[in-house]
N, C-alpha and C positions, 0 to 999 in steps of 0.2 A: 421600467427601470432601466436607466441608461448610464451612461461610462459618468455624468457630472453628479449626478443622482451618488454615486458609487464615491466617487473620488471627496465628495461632501463628506459625506459620511464618514469615510474612512480617515478624512482629515481629522475630525471630532474626535473618532477613537483614538487614535497617534497614528494608524500605521499606513499612510500613504508613503514612508519612504522606506518602507522593509520590505524590501525586494528579492530578497536574495543578495548575494554575489555577485560578480560581476559575468559578463557571459565565459563561458567555464571555454578551459581547452578540451583535448579529446581525453585526453586522460583522467581529468578533474570531473567530463560527465561519464560519471560510474556512481555508482549502487554498489553498499554491501548488504544486499537485499535490505535497501532502502535506497538513500541519498545522500550522501555526503557534502551538498554544493551549500548548505543553510549553516553550517558548521561556523559557529563566529570565530574573534580571533583566539588562539592558546590559553587558558587559562588553567588553575588546578579544578579539578573536576571536585565536586560536595556530594558525598552520598545522604541521603535523604533519610533523619532520624525518625520518621514516622510509618509505624507500625501496620501493616493488612490488617492487623484487631482493630489497633485506632483508627482507621479508616471507616470500617465496618461501622465502629460503636459512634462514631461522629454524627454530630447532627446535618451536616451535609447529606443532599439528595444525591440518590442514587443517579448518576450518568445514563441522561436516555439513551443514548445509542452508542454500545460498548462491543470492539469489534477487533477481527484481525483481518493483515492481507493473508491469503491461501494461497497456493501452488502443493499440489503434494510432494510428499518429501524428495523422492524420486524425481520428479519430472524437477529439469532444468529450466526450460523454459512455458509459455505455456499452452503451443501448439503442443506438446510433448504431453502436458494433461488433458488434451482432449483427444489427439492421434492413439494414445493408449487408453483412452479413461476406461477405469475401472471401479466400477459398482458398490462393489464391495467398501473398497478404500473409500472412495467419496464417504457411506454412509459412518463408516468407523469413526474417520479424521472429523466430522461435522458432528456427529458423538460428541469428542473431546471439548471441540465448544461450548456443547451445551454443558458439559461441568463443569466449568468456569463461568456458567451463565454468562456467555458473549447472545447478542441476539441479532449480526453483523457479522455480513466478510467480507471484504471487495476480492474483487480477482477480474481476470477477464476472458473474456472467448478469443478464438481465435480467429483472422481473416482468414490465415493458409489452410487453415484445418478444413473451413469451408469451400474455399477454394477446391480444395480436396472429395470433401464428401459432405455437401450440407443436408445432406439426411440425417446421419449417424450425426452429424454434432446436433442439431434439433434433437431427437432426444437426448441426447446426454444431456441436453443443457433443461433440456424437462427434469428430467430426472434428478438434477443438481439442485432446482430449482424446490422442487417435491421434499427432496430430502430436507435443504434446509428446514422449509415450512413446518416439518414437519416436528422441527425442534427449536420453535421459535424460532428462527433465522429470518430476516433478509435479507436480499444477497444486493450489495454493490457490483452491476458487470459492467465492466470498460472493454469497446471494440476494436482500438487502437494503442497500438504503445512504440512511442518515441525512442526510448532507450532499450540497449545494446545493439549486435551485432546485426548485417545485412539476415533477410532469410533467405537464405541459401537453402538447397538440399542438405549439405553437411552441416549447418549449424544446426538445423533443424532438428535435427536428425544423434547430432552428438550428444553421448551419454556419458564419455570421461568425464571425471570428477574435475579434472585439474583443468579441462580444456570447451565443457559446455558453455554454449554465451548462454544469456540471456538473449532475444531473437526483435529485431525494431519490426513494427509491422504497419503497412506495409512499406515494402522495399523502396529506398530513395529514386532511383527512376520512377516508380511512380508519384511519390509526393511531389518530387518536382516538377511533375510537369502533368496540368490538369488535364490534359489533352487524353491522362489513361485513369482519369479519373472514377470511371463508367461503372465500373466494377465495385471497388470500392463502394459507392452512392449506394450499387444494387443490393451488396450485403447488408448497409446500412437500414434499408426499406425492406429488406427481410425479417433484422432482428425488432424495428417494430415491428409492423407489419403482423408479428406476434405472443410479442411481450410487452407493447406498448405500455398496456395498460394491468397489469398485473400485477396485481399487488404485493404478491413474494417477491416485489424488485421493492427495494431501497430508494434507487433511482441509477439509471444508467450514463455510463462516461462517454463523451467520445471521444478521448486519447487520452492517455500518462503525460503529462509533462513536457507539452509540447511549446514551451515559453521559450525555449536555448535559443532554436535555429526558426528563423524568418522563412523558412520553404513550410518548416513541419509545421507554423502558428497556421501558415495560412491554409494546409492541410486538413489539419483539424477545424478551424475554420469553415471551412467546405463543407466538412464532417457533420458538424455540427448541426447545418444548414439543413441539409437532409432530413436530420433528425428532428428540427425543428419544424419541416414541411409537415411531418410524420406525427404528430406532438401528439401521445394520448396523458394518458391521468399521473403515470409515473415520471418524474424531476430528472432534469436532465440538467449533466454538468459535467466538466475538466479537472481533470486531473493536474494538482495547480502548485509547483515547487515553495509557492508563499501567498499571505494574503493581499498583498501590491499587483499581483499579474493578476487575480479575479475579476479586473477591472476592466478587460477588455471582454473575458467570458461572461462578465459581466450585460455588455452590450450585446451578445452573442445572442444572449435568453437565458441563461443561466439560471436554477430554480434553487439551486444546493450550491455553495461556495467549498471545495476544498484547499488546504494549504498541509503540507508536509514538512514536518522539523524532525530530525530522526536521532540527533548526536548533539541535544545545546551541551557546554561545558561546565554548566553546572545550573542547577536550580532555575539561580533569579531570571537567566535565559527565558524560561516559562512565566514563571508568575509576571514578568511586561512581558511577556507575547497575547498569552492566553486573554485574559480580560482585556485588549482588545479585540480577540476573536468572539468573545461575547457581546460585546459591545456594538460593532459591525454587524450579527446578526438580530441585535434589537431595532440596532437604525437601518437596516434594510429588509429585516420584517423576512428572513429565509434562515435555513437551517446554516452553520458554518460548521465544520468540523477538521479536526486535527486527522488526517487519513493516512498517513507515515510518522511512526514514532516507533525509538527504539531504549536508548539506555543514558547518562549521562557518559560522556568519551571525549577523550582529547587524543586523534590519531594521528595528526597530523600530517596533512595532505601530500600527494606529489613523491610521498616516500614508499619504496618496497620492502620495508622491514616490517616484518611481526610485530606485533602492540601487543601491549599488557590486558589491555578490558578486550582482549579477545571474544567473550563470554555472554551470554544473555546475562541482562541486570534492569530488568523490567520493572522491579520495587524500587528503583536509585529515583524512576520518577513519576510513576503512576501516581501518588498521592498525588501530587502539584496538578494532576490531571485533573484527576478527583474532585479537589481541592475547589478550583474553577467550572468543575461541572461541563468540558467541553467534549463533546461528542468523539471519538476517537475508536481509531485502529490500529492494533500494533505489527509490526514486522516481527514473525513473521508467527503464524502459530501451528505450524510444525520445525521440528528441530534440522536444519538443514543448513550445508554452510552457504557460505553469502554467493548472494544472487548474482554478482561482479565478477568476474576470474581475476581482478585485481587486486581488489577485497580478502578473496577464498584466497588466493595466495599467498596474503600475509596472516593467511590463521583464523579469519575470524568466524564463528556462526553465529547463525541467530532460531530462535525458536525456543516455543514452550513444551508441547510434547515430542514424546521418540514414537513413533510407529507402536509400538504394544502399548502407550496408553501412560506409560512412567512421563515424569516431565525433568527438564536437566535442573530446576532450580525451585524448591518445593515456593520460597517465600516471594516471587513469578508470581505461580500461581494463586496464590493467596491476594494477593497485590491487586493481581488483575479483576480477579470475582469481587474482592471487597469493594469494585466499584459499586454493582447494583446491591451493596450495601450488608452479604454476607461472605468472610472470610475462609469461614471450614470450607475443607476439603483434606478429601482421604487418601494422597496418592505415594505412589513411589519417587525417589528422588533419584536422577541419576547422569551425574556432570562424567557423560561420558561420550566420547566422540562414538557413532554409528559406525560397526565392520564397514559397510559400502562406504564410504568416503575419509576411510583411514587412509588412503592417496594423499588428502588432500595434505590433515593433519600430518603427515612421515613430512611432506615437501615446504610445509611454511616451518615445522618443530624438530624436524629429522631423527623423529622416530615415531616406531607405532604408537 
């Protein structure tokens, strides 16, 4: 497969021009546990009128891949997830995923944790994969991350809810200098040697969203090349902000295509986009998944003001995704303040499950489960900020 075939297929599917917005500024290169950059011009959001029960009772087939983005509630970046890996937390949280009939999760391993203690990371990855497999869940593991602050010791270990950042991996001086790629390539080979043929994996992702910066994309291409040279049976992929960006990733040798669209301004955006993804998948004969989505929203990018649509509302667009049958991953499984500090300080919180198993919104849990053909779930609903995140709530809204 090559770029020419992709562009021919994408032209037929009508997505050749769907490439997100223009190259972002630093303030735009942020996401609230997801990515705002794909948001179209502001329009009035419209909530779906389809209930989860109607979804489950419809003649629409269950969605094949029903997943969530996963980082433990109190880990502010993926280094912290693996550095402080807690087997009991992973077992508990993936048990919650099983309750809503999820069969996939997407998360990232940590190059920085590998540098610090590769043996511990290997043991933790094995536990994660086994725990997921025991619950009927496949894992999409990413190796590197383009979004976030530099992986300094301070940023990696910061746990303050207001200041702890997502962390880019690897550091910019490595990304920008090919002479420093030997160690990241060693990390890729280390991972591929162990898990390239592991049927507990749905796919292996070279990097999340490298397409915005030339240096990052060049680095991701180099790491993908190393992955491909060590290819096994597990599909290879790249985290992509849009369908059109995948033209390059097809050229690299991607087996599975991704696109992200966290905050459509109304249902019609998805009704236009998702059929294109389905058509592209048929034309190229490969999976095409929506690997980041959240809710209908109109945030107004570039503002520091708090927003009215600050809480999860997966039920606002889950029926549309179900209708079109696109494999998907919502952000995020666990209730936690937004991934990026800019959106976090505006009061945005994401997620489905609290740590104790209650859900933020029962309608969301039902809508997500309904993609499997079953909307029945017996869970407590609690629309309250976790106590450990009260500092963020106070900053955004001025009260505990």
